[in-house]
N, C-alpha and C positions, 0 to 999 in steps of 0.2 A: 133490355129491361133489367137483366141481372146486373149489368154495369151500373145502371142508374140506382138500383137498390143497394149495390155495394157502396156506391159513392154516398148515397143517403146515409147508409149505416156508418160509413167512415166519418162523414160530416157530423153525424150525431155524436160519435165517439169523441171527435175533436172538441165539439161544443161542451160535451160532458167534462172532458179533461180541463178545459178552460174554466168551467164553473168550479171544478174541484180545486184548481190552482187559486182561483179568487177566494174560495172558502178557506184554503190553507193560509193564504196571505193575510186575510182578514183575521183569522184566528191568531196568527202570530202577532199581528199588530195589537189585537185586543189583549193578548197575553203580555206583551211588552208594556201596554198601557197599564195593566193591572200591577206590573212590577215596578212602574216608574217611581212611586214613593220610596221604594227601597233601594233603587239604584241610581236613576237619573237625579234624584233629589240630594244625593250625597255631595258634600262640598269639596273644594280643593284640598288635596292632601290625603284623601281617602281612596284607596284602591281595594281590590278584592282581597289582598293579603297584608296591606300595610296601612298605618296611620302616620303620616309624616308631620313632624313638628320641628320648630327651629328656635334658635336663640342667638343673640349676639353677646359675646364675652370679650374681656381683655385677655386673650390667650397668649399674647406676647406683650413686651414692653414693661413699663414701670408698675402696672397694676395686675400683672399676670397671676400673682398669688391668689387673687379673687377668682378670676376666670377659670384657672386650672382646677381649683378646689370645687367650684360649682359644677364644672363638667364632670369631674369624678363622681360627685354626688348624684347627678342626674343619670349618668351612665349606669351606676350601680342600682339605682331605683328601677330603671327600665329594662335592665338586662333580662333576657329570656321571658319577658312578660308578654302576654297576648290579651287582647280585649276584643270581644266579638269575633274571635278567630283571626285577628289581625295582630301582627307584631308592631311595635312602636319604632319608627325610624326617626332618630334625633339628629339634627344637623346643627352644629355650632360653628359660627363664623367669627373670627377675630375682629374686634372694632377698636382696640387700644383704649377703651373708655373715652372715645372721642365722638362727640355728637355727629359730626359730618360723616365719619367712617361708619357709625352705627346706622345711619340712614342708608348708606350704600349697601351695607350688609343686609339690612332688612329688605331692600329691594331685590337683592339676590335670592333671598329665601322665598319671597313672594313669587318670583319668577319660577322657582323650582316647584312651587305649588305646596304650600303648607296649610295645615288645618288650623294651627294656632301658634303664636309665639309664647314660649313657656320658659320662665326663669331667666330672662335676660338681665343684665347687670347695669345699675347706675341710674341716678336721678336725672342728670343733664342729658344722658343718652336716651333715657325713656321719654323725657319731655320732647326731644327732637323727633323721636320715632312714632309717637302716638298718633299724630295727624295722618301719617301715611297708613298706619294700620287701620285707622278709622275709615279712611277713604276706601280701602280694599276689604273692609269688613272682616278683618282678622282679629280675633280676640287676643288680648294681652293678659296672660295668666301667670300669677306668682312671680312677678319680677322682683329682683333684689333691689328694691328701693323702698324707703320709708317715707317718701314724699307724699304718700297717700293720694295719688292721682285718682280722680274720678272720671276722667275722660281727657280728650275726646275718644269716642268709640267704646267698645266693651272691655272694661278693665276689671279684673278680679285680683285684689291684693291679698297675699297670704300674711306677710309679716306685719307686726305692729309698726306704726309710723315712727319716724325719727322724732316727731313732735312728742309722741307718747313716751318714748325712751327718755328724752331730755326732761319732760314734765315730771316723770316719776322721780328722777334724782333731785330736781329742784324742790318738789313737794317734800321729799324726805328731809332736805336741808332746812327748809322753812319750819317744818314740824319740830326740828331739833333746836329751834330758837334762833337760827340765822335770820337777820333782818332782810327784807326785800332789797334794800339798797346795797346790801353786801353780797348779792348774787350777781355774777357777771357771766358773760358768754364769749366764746371765741369760735369762729365758723369759717368754713370755705365759702367764698363769695359767689355762690351760685344757687341753683334750686336745691341741691342737697343741703348746703349749709343753712339756707333760710328755712328749710323744713324744721331743722333743729331749733332755730330761733322762734318759730311759731310755738313750739312746746315751752320754751323759755318764757314767752309772753303769756301763754295760757296759765302757767303756774303763778306768775306775778299778778295777773288780773284777778285771781281769786282772793288776793289779800287786800285788806282795807288800806286806803291812803296811798295807793300805788299809781294813781292816775297820771302823774307827771312822768314817772318812769315808763309806764306803758306807752304814753304818747311818743316818747323818744324811740322806743322799740318799733312802734308803728311807722314812724318816719323812716327808719332803717329798712323795714320790710317792704314799704311801698315804693322804694327806689327801683327804677327800671333800667334796662340796658345791660350790656355785657361788662361785668366787673365795675359797678358803680362805686363811688367813693363813700363807703359806709363807715369808715373809721372816724373817730373823734366826734361822734354825735351823741352816743349814749353808752350804756354799760356793755357794749359789744365791740370786739375787735375782729377783723377779718383778714384773710390772706387770699390772694388770687389762686384759682384752681391751677394745678400742675406746678405749684411752687412750694417751697418750704421756708420762705422768709418770714420768721416769726416776729421780727422787731416792730413793724408798723402796727400790727394788731396788739402787741404788748403795750406799746406807747399809748394806744387808744384807751386801753383799760386804766393805765396810770393817769391819764387825763381825767377820766371819769372819777377816779379816787380823789384827785386834787380838786375837781369842781364841786364835788358833793361832800367832801370831808369824811367819807366812808372808805373802808378798804374792802377789796374783794376777798371774801372768805371762801366762796365756791366759784370756780370758773368752769362752766359747763361747755365743753368743746363739741363741735360737730365737724370733724375732719376725717381724713383717711390716715392710714398708718404712719407714714413718714412725716407728714406735716404735724400730726398730733404729737408724735414723740419729740420732734424738733422743738415745738412750742413748749412742751412740758420740760424738756431739758433746758431751754433758754430761760424760762421763768425761775426755775430752781437755781440756775447759775446766778441769777440776779438777787438771790436771797429771799424770794417770795415763798411764804409758807402756805400758799393757797391749796385748798383741796381741789383736785381736778377730776373731771369726769369725761367719759367718752361713750358714744353710742356704739352699737354692734359693728359697724364697718371698720372701726379701729379698736378692736378689743381682742382679748384672748391671748394665746401663747405668743403670737408674733409681736404684739405690742409689749408684752412683758420682756421679750428678748431685746427689743429696741431700747426700752427704758433701762435695761441692765447696763447698756453702754453709757448711760448718763448717771449711773449709780442711784437710780430712783427705784425704791422698793416698797413704798407706802404712800398713803393718802391719794390714791388714784382709784376711782370708782368706774367700772365698766358695765354697761347694760348689755344683755343678750335677749333675743326674742324667741329662742328655742331652749329646751332643757339642756343641762350640761351633758357632754359626751359620755360621762360615766353614770348617767341616769339609768334607773331600772325599768323605765317605760319600755313596752314591747317594741315600738318603732325605733327607739334608740339602740336597744339590744340588737335588733335586726341590722341596723346601719353599722354597728360595730363589727358584726360578723362579715358584712359585705365589703366594708372599706378598710378594716384592719387599722394599721398605723396611719392611714390617710384621713381618719375621722377627726374632724374638728367642727367648730360651730358653723363655719361656712358650708362645708360639704354636707353636714347634717341637715341644715336648712334646705339645701337643694334636694337631698334625698327625700325629705318630707314633702316638698313641693311635687316631686315626681310621683310619689305614692298617692298624693291627693289627686293629681291629674288622672291617674289610672282609676281611682275610685269613682270619680265623677263620670269618666267615660263609661265605666261598667254600669253605672246607674241610668244611662240614657235609655229613654223609652222611644222606640221607633228608629228611624234611619239615623245614621251618624252624620248629623249636620251641626254646624256651629250653633244654630238657634236651639237645637235640642240639648247640646252640651251646656249652654248657658242656663236653660230651664232646669236641667238636672242639678247644676251647681247651686241654684237658688231655691230649689224645692225643699231641701232638708239640710240639717247640720251633718257633718261627717266626723267620725272618730278615726283618726289615723294613728293607730297603735298607742292610744292614750292621750293624743293631742286633739282637742276639739276645734273644729273649724266651722264657721257659720256665716254663710252669705245670704241668709234669708231676709235680713233687714237692711243690709247695705252691701257695699262691695269690699268691705274690710273683713277678712276671714278670721284674724286673730288679733287680740290686744294684749297678749301675754308678754310681760317684761320681767326679766330676771336681773337682780342686782348682784354684781360680783365686786370683790375688793382685792387690790394688789397686796399680797402678803409675801414679801421676799421675791421669789422668782415666778410666782404663779398667782392667778386670779382664783379666788375661792368664793363660793356662793354665800351671800349674807341676806339678812332680813332688813327691810327699810328702817326698822327701829335701831339697827346697829350703826347707822350713818352718824348719829349724834356724837358718838365717841370720837369721831375724827376731828371734831371742832374743839375738843378739849385737850388735844395733844400739842 
């Protein structure tokens, strides 16, 4: 009887222990369920102590001047920063400014698990990568492209578009009395160059009596394929990407002059450094007194140095999409301190993009998910040390364009009203 009672007691204890275990297990499961929105819901690239992001840059090869400056700017912006008790891990992979290599590099970053692609370089590379990012639901944030991509996928552009940069210069020339038929363009024959031609078109379309010119530009813009024959159609000359041969594009502009009886007084270029400088040197060697312009990817000290070799020291306008490196704005002063002698327009832009990314992360409500990041970006404007960025109405954060003029060996800031003087010299 005692044995039976002991057994019964033991059995009861075992049953009680099993009930306790079930209760503990249930409690743990419920506890984990309660925590799920804050842990399981977090997206790739988020760990307990890091937020991993990535970019593809031309860190080697002919375009490394861009990639290396951009990486310096991002590294400086993210150094020793934490958001929601997590440090930022930034991985940059070389893509040589080549669309095929950019897709390979983007795949590597996605395999590593990244929260977002931030500040990658180039319009043709971006165009190639965006479908992959859209498929994997990876946001594209603050890429160095002014092609004003709206998709596919979630795209947030910081910089003013190349179209806006070119349009600003052409507007200033037209306001100074240059006739629409006297405005011409020279561009890289790809997505980057055609983005500039869009701005060229926009400026012309605002003028009365330009329907025939605009139709020619539309014909050029609507051509499809890789490096289509866009020369000898209208007021536009082009050169193939990754080349510096200026002659075909120059002859295209001379044909336009001959066909219309007008001369090009302004040639708005959309090129990168070496092709831009080569074209400018070539046309000056031919005795052309054209005023020349360039958007931000081929502007600043490096272009001035290249033009020095061609003995060009005037009549070149360059646009920028951030304030000058000697600006007194707080974010620029902060970048000067962080980057020292490495501060230029390119590294400054990347620094601002990095700071903007941090500000949006910090503003996230709830778990660190891509969806919540995008909501935070679009919820309110942001002031990044004196620079206003606003995604509340569209995916274009800034439309700021700064005009600078080559004076001797340097580019100095000018007002649009000063452009008119160039056409009286």
